[in-house]
C-alpha positions in Angstrom: 63.5 17.9 -9.7 63.4 21.8 -9.6 61.4 23.5 -6.8 59.2 25.0 -9.6 58.5 21.7 -11.3 57.6 20.3 -7.9 55.2 23.0 -7.1 53.7 22.7 -10.5 53.2 18.9 -10.2 51.3 19.4 -6.7 49.3 22.0 -8.2 48.4 19.7 -11.1 47.5 16.9 -8.5 45.3 19.1 -6.4 43.5 20.4 -9.8 42.8 16.8 -10.6 41.5 15.8 -7.4 39.3 18.9 -7.5 37.8 18.1 -10.8 37.1 14.8 -9.7 35.3 15.7 -6.5 33.1 17.9 -8.8 32.5 15.0 -11.2 31.4 12.9 -8.3 29.3 15.4 -7.0 27.6 16.3 -10.2 27.1 12.5 -10.6 25.3 12.3 -7.4 23.2 15.2 -8.0 22.5 13.8 -11.3 21.3 10.4 -9.6 19.2 12.3 -7.1 17.4 14.0 -9.9 16.7 11.0 -11.8 15.6 9.3 -8.6 13.2 12.2 -7.8 11.8 12.3 -11.2 10.9 8.6 -11.4 7.7 7.3 -10.4 7.1 3.6 -9.5 4.8 1.5 -11.8 1.1 1.2 -10.3 -0.7 -1.1 -13.0 0.7 -4.2 -14.1 -1.8 -6.4 -15.8 -2.7 -9.0 -18.3 -5.6 -9.5 -20.4 -7.0 -12.9 -19.7 -8.4 -14.9 -22.4 -9.7 -18.3 -20.9 -9.0 -21.6 -23.1 -11.1 -20.9 -26.0 -9.9 -17.6 -27.8 -11.5 -15.3 -25.5 -14.9 -16.7 -25.7 -15.2 -17.8 -22.0 -18.0 -20.2 -23.4 -17.5 -23.0 -20.7 -17.7 -23.2 -17.1 -14.5 -24.1 -15.7 -13.5 -25.5 -12.2 -10.8 -23.5 -10.1 -8.7 -26.5 -9.8 -8.6 -26.9 -13.7 -8.3 -23.2 -14.2 -5.3 -22.9 -11.8 -3.6 -25.7 -13.4 -3.2 -23.5 -16.6 -2.8 -20.2 -15.0 -1.0 -20.5 -11.5 1.8 -18.4 -12.9 -0.4 -15.5 -12.6 -1.1 -15.9 -8.8 2.5 -16.9 -7.9 5.6 -15.7 -9.7 7.8 -18.4 -7.7 7.9 -16.6 -4.6 4.1 -16.9 -3.5 3.6 -13.2 -4.8 1.2 -12.8 -7.9 3.1 -11.9 -11.1 0.5 -9.0 -11.9 -1.9 -6.9 -10.0 -4.6 -6.7 -12.5 -6.3 -9.2 -14.7 -8.8 -8.2 -17.3 -11.3 -11.0 -18.4 -11.9 -10.6 -22.1 -14.4 -10.3 -23.7 -18.1 -9.6 -22.8 -20.3 -9.4 -26.2 -22.0 -5.9 -25.9 -25.1 -6.7 -27.8 -25.7 -9.8 -25.5 -25.1 -7.8 -22.3 -27.7 -5.0 -23.5 -30.2 -7.7 -24.4 -29.2 -10.1 -21.3 -29.0 -12.8 -23.7 -29.0 -16.6 -22.4 -27.7 -19.0 -25.0 -25.1 -21.9 -24.9 -22.3 -19.8 -23.9 -23.9 -16.9 -22.3 -26.2 -16.4 -19.2 -27.9 -13.1 -18.7 -25.5 -11.5 -21.1 -22.4 -12.4 -19.4 -20.1 -15.4 -21.0 -20.8 -18.5 -18.7 -17.2 -18.8 -17.9 -16.7 -15.6 -16.3 -18.0 -16.9 -13.1 -17.7 -15.6 -9.4 -15.4 -18.4 -8.6 -12.9 -17.4 -11.5 -13.0 -13.7 -10.3 -12.5 -14.6 -6.6 -9.7 -16.9 -7.7 -7.8 -13.8 -8.4 -9.5 -11.4 -5.8 -8.5 -13.9 -3.0 -4.7 -13.3 -4.1 -5.4 -9.5 -3.9 -5.3 -9.1 -7.9 -7.8 -6.8 -9.2 -10.2 -8.0 -11.7 -12.1 -6.2 -14.5 -14.3 -7.4 -17.4 -13.6 -6.1 -21.0 -16.6 -5.3 -23.1 -16.0 -5.8 -26.7 -12.6 -6.3 -28.4 -12.1 -6.2 -32.4 -14.3 -9.1 -33.0 -17.4 -7.4 -31.5 -17.1 -3.9 -33.1 -20.4 -4.4 -35.0 -22.1 -5.6 -31.8 -20.8 -2.5 -29.9 -22.3 -0.2 -32.9 -25.8 -2.2 -32.6 -25.8 -1.8 -29.1 -25.1 1.9 -29.0 -27.6 2.6 -31.6 -30.2 0.6 -29.7 -30.0 1.7 -26.1 -26.6 2.8 -24.8 -27.9 3.9 -21.5 -29.4 0.5 -20.7 -26.1 -0.8 -21.9 -24.3 1.3 -19.4 -26.9 0.3 -16.6 -26.4 -3.6 -17.3 -22.5 -3.2 -17.2 -22.7 -1.3 -13.7 -25.0 -4.0 -12.3 -22.5 -6.9 -13.6 -19.8 -4.6 -12.0 -21.5 -4.6 -8.9 -22.7 -8.2 -8.8 -19.1 -9.6 -9.3 -17.1 -6.7 -7.6 -15.2 -6.0 -10.7 -14.4 -2.9 -13.1 -15.2 -2.5 -16.5 -13.2 -1.8 -19.5 -14.4 -0.4 -22.6 -12.8 -1.8 -25.7 -14.7 -0.3 -28.6 -12.4 -0.6 -31.5 -14.5 1.4 -34.3 -11.7 2.8 -36.4 -14.0 5.3 -38.5 -17.3 7.0 -37.4 -17.4 5.7 -33.9 -21.1 6.3 -32.1 -19.3 8.7 -29.5 -22.8 10.2 -28.8 -23.9 6.6 -27.6 -20.7 5.8 -25.9 -21.2 9.1 -23.8 -24.7 8.0 -23.0 -23.2 4.4 -21.9 -20.7 6.3 -19.5 -23.2 8.6 -18.2 -25.5 5.7 -17.5 -22.6 3.8 -15.8 -21.2 6.7 -13.6 -25.0 7.4 -12.5 -24.7 4.1 -10.7 -21.0 4.2 -10.0 -19.4 7.5 -9.6 -15.9 8.3 -10.3 -13.9 7.0 -7.2 -10.3 8.4 -7.0 -9.4 6.4 -3.9 -9.9 3.2 -6.2 -11.6 1.4 -3.1 -14.8 0.7 -4.8 -13.7 -1.8 -7.4 -16.9 -1.6 -9.5 -16.4 2.3 -10.0 -13.2 1.4 -11.9 -14.1 2.2 -15.6 -11.3 2.4 -18.4 -11.0 2.5 -21.8 -8.8 1.0 -24.6 -7.1 3.3 -27.0 -4.7 2.5 -30.0 -0.9 1.9 -29.4 -0.5 5.6 -30.6 -2.6 8.4 -31.8 -3.0 7.6 -35.6 -5.6 4.7 -35.3 -9.0 4.9 -33.3 -8.4 8.9 -33.9 -12.2 10.0 -33.2 -12.3 7.9 -30.0 -8.9 9.0 -29.0 -9.7 12.7 -29.6 -13.0 12.3 -27.6 -11.4 10.2 -24.7 -8.4 12.5 -24.4 -10.5 15.9 -24.6 -13.5 14.9 -22.3 -13.0 11.7 -20.3 -9.2 11.3 -19.3 -8.3 14.9 -18.1 -6.7 15.4 -14.7 -9.1 18.2 -13.8 -12.5 16.5 -14.2 -11.8 12.8 -14.9 -14.6 10.6 -15.9 -12.8 7.6 -16.7 -9.9 6.1 -14.6 -7.4 5.6 -17.1 -6.6 4.3 -20.7 -4.8 1.5 -22.0 -2.7 2.1 -25.2 -3.2 -1.5 -26.8 -0.6 -3.5 -28.5 0.2 -2.6 -32.1 -0.4 -4.9 -35.0 3.0 -6.8 -34.0 5.3 -6.6 -31.2 7.5 -3.5 -31.6 10.9 -4.4 -32.6 12.7 -2.2 -30.1 12.1 -0.2 -27.2 12.3 3.0 -29.0 9.6 1.8 -31.4 7.4 0.9 -28.3 8.1 4.1 -26.8 7.4 6.2 -29.9 3.8 5.0 -29.9 3.3 5.8 -26.3 5.0 9.4 -26.6 2.2 10.1 -29.4 -0.4 10.0 -26.6 1.8 12.3 -24.2 2.4 14.8 -27.1 -1.1 14.6 -28.7 -1.6 15.6 -32.2 -2.1 19.4 -32.6 -1.8 19.0 -36.5 -5.0 17.0 -36.7 -8.5 18.6 -37.2 -9.8 18.6 -34.6 -6.6 18.4 -32.6 -5.8 15.5 -30.2 -4.7 17.2 -26.9 -1.9 15.7 -24.9 -2.6 12.9 -22.4 -1.1 12.9 -19.0 1.5 9.9 -18.4 -0.4 9.2 -15.1 -3.4 8.5 -17.3 -2.5 5.6 -19.4 -0.6 2.1 -19.6 1.3 0.8 -22.6 0.5 -2.7 -24.2 2.9 -5.5 -24.8 2.4 -8.9 -26.2 3.4 -12.0 -24.2 1.7 -14.1 -27.1 2.0 -12.6 -30.5 -0.8 -11.7 -33.1 0.0 -15.0 -34.7 0.0 -17.0 -31.5 3.7 -17.5 -30.7 4.8 -17.0 -27.0 6.8 -13.9 -27.0 10.1 -13.4 -25.0 8.2 -11.1 -22.6 6.5 -14.0 -21.3 9.4 -16.2 -20.3 12.5 -14.1 -20.0 12.9 -10.5 -18.5 16.4 -9.6 -19.2 16.6 -7.7 -22.7 12.9 -7.9 -22.9 10.7 -4.8 -23.6 9.4 -5.1 -20.2 13.1 -4.7 -19.1 14.3 -2.0 -21.8 11.3 0.3 -21.7 11.0 0.4 -17.9 13.0 3.3 -17.5 10.9 5.3 -20.0 7.5 4.1 -18.3 8.8 5.3 -15.2 10.0 8.6 -15.9 8.6 10.0 -19.1 7.8 13.7 -18.6 4.5 15.4 -19.1 4.1 17.4 -22.2 1.2 19.5 -22.0 -0.9 17.6 -19.5 -0.5 16.2 -16.1 2.0 17.2 -13.7 4.0 13.8 -12.7 6.5 11.7 -14.6 5.9 8.2 -15.4 3.2 6.2 -17.1 0.8 4.1 -14.9 2.5 0.9 -16.0 1.8 -2.1 -18.5 -0.9 -4.3 -19.8 0.0 -7.6 -21.3 -1.6 -9.4 -24.4 -2.7 -12.0 -23.3 -2.8 -14.9 -20.8 -3.8 -18.3 -21.5 -5.1 -18.8 -25.2 -6.0 -15.7 -27.1 -5.9 -17.5 -30.4 -7.1 -21.0 -31.3 -4.3 -21.3 -33.9 -1.4 -20.4 -31.5 0.4 -21.1 -28.2 -1.0 -20.5 -24.8 0.9 -19.0 -21.7 0.0 -22.4 -20.1 2.6 -25.1 -18.7 5.3 -25.5 -20.1 5.1 -21.8 -21.6 4.2 -20.0 -18.4 5.4 -16.4 -18.0 7.0 -16.3 -14.4 10.5 -15.7 -16.0 9.4 -12.6 -18.0 6.2 -11.0 -16.6 6.9 -12.4 -13.1 10.3 -11.1 -12.9 9.2 -8.0 -14.2 6.9 -7.5 -11.2 9.5 -8.4 -8.8 12.1 -6.0 -10.5 9.6 -3.1 -10.6 8.4 -3.7 -6.9 5.0 -4.4 -8.0 2.4 -3.4 -5.4 0.0 -6.0 -4.6 -2.8 -5.1 -4.1 -2.7 -2.4 -6.5 -2.4 1.0 -4.7 -4.5 4.3 -5.2 -3.5 5.6 -8.6 -2.0 9.1 -9.2 -4.5 11.7 -10.3 -2.0 14.1 -12.1 
């Protein structure tokens, strides 16, 4: 080998090593940036529907309830699968009138007892009650037209009595009574002011919005504009509910959630952007037709798995300062439909929801939520 060729080869090796070092440095820098812009999940919860299609129409013993729902409080290692359950649903007109009948006591379903609430709370799982649901849109409209202030006061009294939060699930797709809903919120907040620390569980007041910005448009516009801002928040956060069926891919689910982050400036009036820290994304664990979903029983490859990077790192786009949504909500634990399967033995969800909680280092109990 000539001297010239030897020098050339040595020089080539040096250049290759230098380029390799640059690539390694850039890769490490990229990993550091990614880590710095990823926010751990805070909210990881399930809507809980009891054994009768969300009616909660019978009183249940803790022993019987646990036999159907133990996976929620123990994913297999003694740690809960979720850090929030939302007992669904309270009928709003009955709550306003403090109705007592075969399935209701003073406006509350008889199955939503202190024993069931404490079953979860004793395992550091936060509890909320959902008022409404798609079945009770007319009841919401009647209650808001009758006395929304009293409805808000009654809801706050129940929250204080049980030590729970309240979720507003008002699914009026056209002409929602936003004036009445504002009065409901004002009345609730007159008793339980907004608590950024999250320590007062009765002060937790949230709202359900559509999967994206193309349904419940009036409600979404009002909520995003007036109640979910990072500067003067009125509600703690929103849940982007499940769509009509489980998204077919991660990109499909993420496209819905991105609509909230982007807003809809072309609408009249426009829907402003929503801070990622002000909402969760909904996924099915039992489908709209009742079948138990992969997300219930198998984490790897599920939407809980494949959307995790997006949920933890999606950037604000006009509202908020921190990356990442608050987390996930799952529809629905136990028996949301009388026609379909339930998340009860042998179809329990430790392998999907539970493994997801473990994978994402779920904080139990729920920590103080990000405000920006």
